C-alpha positions as CSV (number, residue, x, y, z in Angstrom):
1,X,-70.2,-26.2,-21.3
2,X,-67.4,-23.9,-22.3
3,X,-68.4,-21.4,-19.6
4,X,-68.1,-24.2,-17.0
5,X,-64.7,-25.1,-18.3
6,X,-63.6,-21.5,-18.2
7,X,-64.9,-21.1,-14.6
8,X,-63.2,-24.3,-13.5
9,X,-59.9,-23.2,-15.0
10,X,-60.1,-19.8,-13.3
11,X,-60.9,-21.5,-10.0
12,X,-57.9,-23.8,-10.4
13,X,-55.7,-20.8,-11.2
14,X,-56.9,-19.0,-8.1
15,X,-56.1,-22.1,-6.0
16,X,-52.6,-22.3,-7.4
17,X,-52.0,-18.7,-6.7
18,X,-53.3,-19.1,-3.2
19,X,-51.1,-22.1,-2.6
20,X,-48.0,-20.2,-3.9
21,X,-48.9,-17.3,-1.5
22,X,-49.2,-19.7,1.5
23,X,-45.8,-21.3,0.5
24,X,-44.0,-18.0,0.2
25,X,-45.5,-16.9,3.5
26,X,-44.4,-20.1,5.2
27,X,-40.8,-19.8,3.9
28,X,-40.6,-16.2,5.2
29,X,-41.8,-17.4,8.6
30,X,-38.9,-19.9,8.7
31,X,-36.2,-17.2,8.3
32,X,-34.6,-15.8,11.5
33,X,-35.9,-12.3,10.8
34,X,-39.5,-13.4,10.9
35,X,-39.2,-16.0,13.5
36,X,-37.5,-13.6,16.0
37,X,-34.3,-15.6,16.2
38,X,-32.1,-12.5,15.8
39,X,-33.6,-10.9,18.8
40,X,-33.3,-14.1,20.9
41,X,-29.7,-14.5,19.8
42,X,-29.0,-10.9,20.8
43,X,-30.5,-11.5,24.2
44,X,-28.4,-14.6,24.7
45,X,-25.2,-12.7,23.8
46,X,-26.2,-9.9,26.1
47,X,-26.8,-12.4,28.9
48,X,-23.4,-14.0,28.3
49,X,-21.6,-10.7,28.3
50,X,-23.3,-9.6,31.6
51,X,-22.4,-13.0,33.1
52,X,-18.8,-12.6,32.1
53,X,-18.6,-9.1,33.5
54,X,-20.0,-10.3,36.8
55,X,-17.7,-13.4,37.0
56,X,-14.6,-13.6,39.2
57,X,-12.5,-14.7,36.2
58,X,-13.2,-11.3,34.5
59,X,-12.4,-9.4,37.6
60,X,-9.0,-11.2,38.0
61,X,-8.3,-10.7,34.3
62,X,-8.8,-7.0,34.6
63,X,-6.6,-6.8,37.7
64,X,-3.9,-8.8,35.8
65,X,-4.0,-6.5,32.9
66,X,-3.7,-3.4,35.2
67,X,-0.8,-5.0,37.0
68,X,1.0,-5.8,33.7
69,X,0.5,-2.2,32.4
70,X,1.7,-0.8,35.7
71,X,4.8,-2.9,35.6
72,X,5.6,-1.9,32.1
73,X,5.2,1.8,33.0
74,X,7.5,1.4,36.0
75,X,10.1,-0.5,33.9
76,X,10.1,2.2,31.2
77,X,10.5,4.9,33.8
78,X,13.4,3.0,35.5
79,X,15.1,2.5,32.1
80,X,14.6,6.1,31.0
81,X,16.6,9.3,31.9
82,X,13.9,11.8,32.8
83,X,16.4,14.3,34.2
84,X,18.3,14.5,30.9
85,X,17.1,16.8,28.1
86,X,18.5,16.7,24.5
87,X,18.4,19.5,22.0
88,X,19.6,19.2,18.5
89,X,22.1,21.8,17.2
90,X,20.8,22.4,13.6
91,X,23.7,24.2,12.1
92,X,26.1,21.4,13.0
93,X,23.9,18.4,12.2
94,X,24.1,17.2,8.6
95,X,25.1,14.3,6.4
96,X,27.0,13.9,3.1
97,X,27.8,11.2,0.6
98,X,31.6,10.9,0.9
99,X,33.5,10.9,-2.4
100,X,36.5,9.0,-1.0
101,X,34.7,5.8,0.2
102,X,31.2,6.1,-1.2
103,X,29.6,6.0,2.2
104,X,27.3,8.4,4.0
105,X,29.0,10.4,6.7
106,X,26.7,11.8,9.4
107,X,27.5,14.5,11.9
108,X,25.1,14.9,14.8
109,X,25.5,17.7,17.4
110,X,23.4,17.9,20.5
111,X,23.1,20.0,23.6
112,X,22.7,17.9,26.8
113,X,21.2,19.4,29.9
114,X,21.2,17.6,33.3
115,X,18.4,18.9,35.4
116,X,19.1,16.8,38.5
117,X,21.6,17.1,41.4
118,X,23.1,13.7,40.4
119,X,25.7,13.4,37.6
120,X,25.1,11.4,34.5
121,X,27.8,9.2,32.8
122,X,27.1,8.9,29.1
123,X,28.6,5.6,27.8
124,X,27.0,5.2,24.4
125,X,25.2,7.1,21.7
126,X,23.7,5.3,18.8
127,X,22.1,6.5,15.6
128,X,19.6,3.9,14.4
129,X,22.0,1.1,15.6
130,X,25.2,2.7,14.3
131,X,28.0,3.3,16.8
132,X,29.7,6.7,17.1
133,X,33.1,6.5,15.4
134,X,36.4,7.8,16.7
135,X,38.7,10.2,14.6
136,X,36.6,10.4,11.4
137,X,38.6,11.1,8.3
138,X,38.3,14.6,6.8
139,X,35.4,15.1,4.4
140,X,36.3,16.9,1.2
141,X,33.7,17.5,-1.5
142,X,34.7,17.5,-5.2
143,X,33.6,19.6,-8.1
144,X,34.3,22.1,-6.7
145,X,36.7,20.9,-4.0
146,X,35.6,22.0,-0.5
147,X,36.7,20.9,2.9
148,X,33.9,20.4,5.5
149,X,34.7,21.4,9.0
150,X,33.6,19.3,12.0
151,X,32.0,21.1,15.0
152,X,34.2,22.6,17.7
153,X,32.4,20.9,20.6
154,X,33.6,17.9,22.5
155,X,33.7,14.8,20.3
156,X,32.1,11.6,21.7
157,X,32.6,8.1,20.3
158,X,32.0,4.5,21.3
159,X,34.3,3.3,24.1
160,X,34.5,6.7,25.7
161,X,32.7,7.8,28.8
162,X,31.5,11.4,29.2
163,X,30.5,12.8,32.6
164,X,27.7,15.4,32.7
165,X,27.7,17.1,36.1
166,X,24.7,18.1,38.1
167,X,22.6,21.0,36.8
168,X,25.0,21.4,33.9
169,X,24.8,21.7,30.1
170,X,27.3,20.5,27.6
171,X,27.5,20.2,23.8
172,X,28.7,17.1,22.0
173,X,29.0,15.9,18.5
174,X,29.1,12.4,17.1
175,X,30.1,11.0,13.8
176,X,28.5,8.0,12.0
177,X,29.1,6.2,8.7
178,X,26.6,4.1,6.8
179,X,27.0,2.0,3.7
180,X,23.4,2.8,2.7
181,X,23.7,5.4,0.0
182,X,20.7,7.7,-0.4
183,X,19.9,10.5,-2.8
184,X,17.3,12.0,-0.5
185,X,18.1,15.3,1.2
186,X,16.7,14.3,4.5
187,X,17.3,11.4,7.0
188,X,14.8,10.6,9.7
189,X,16.2,8.3,12.4
190,X,16.3,7.9,16.2
191,X,19.2,8.9,18.4
192,X,19.6,6.9,21.6
193,X,21.9,8.0,24.5
194,X,22.7,5.5,27.2
195,X,24.3,6.0,30.6
196,X,26.3,3.9,33.0
197,X,23.1,2.6,34.7
198,X,21.9,1.2,31.3
199,X,19.2,3.8,31.2
200,X,18.4,5.5,27.9
201,X,17.0,8.6,26.3
202,X,15.7,8.7,22.7
203,X,15.3,11.7,20.4
204,X,13.8,11.5,16.9
205,X,16.1,13.4,14.4
206,X,15.6,14.9,11.0
207,X,19.1,15.3,9.5
208,X,19.4,17.4,6.3
209,X,22.1,16.9,3.7
210,X,24.9,19.4,3.9
211,X,24.0,22.6,2.1
212,X,27.2,22.6,0.1
213,X,26.6,19.2,-1.3
214,X,22.9,20.1,-2.0
215,X,24.2,23.0,-4.1
216,X,26.5,20.7,-6.0
217,X,23.7,18.2,-6.7
218,X,21.4,21.0,-7.8
219,X,24.0,22.3,-10.2
220,X,24.5,18.8,-11.6
221,X,20.8,18.3,-12.1
222,X,20.6,21.6,-14.1
223,X,23.5,20.5,-16.3
224,X,21.8,17.1,-17.1
């Protein structure tokens, strides 16, 4: 009797295990991976992409994008001054923190070269939005007192017009002031020159602090 019970119990256990196996197998078959839904979805997406590529709407969309890009390129060329080249003059390009008004004074010197048979009338030159100032006050450093000389080139400022003749080169310097005080020894900012036809030329500048003021700051840091 006991053996029959044991055999029946073992048989029931085997049935339960078999049922669990069939249940797990059935659940796995319902997932997308085992049912092949991933593959069918991929095929559907592929068909949609191919249909879109072959449609007239996609063709006109591509043509529209090409036209917009072409117009932007033509507009930028029209607004640029390709015949004008700008070179920074390093020795006469610097900035200092002024002791008299606690502002940053910036001197930028450039060499302009007109490579075309047509003259260029420079009407504006901005440094990161700042206008070139007229008749800047003399810069004098303190401790020890030292007068900083401005460049000997032609001085350009807002409201003036400078004519650069055909196939000619000229050096100009500009002066700017900023209320933004900085302790860094290097400024990075764009310089934008505009002409009478509202065209522009941009140059990215790296402007160092004046060497004399750097020496003063270095001495002060050693004393502290």
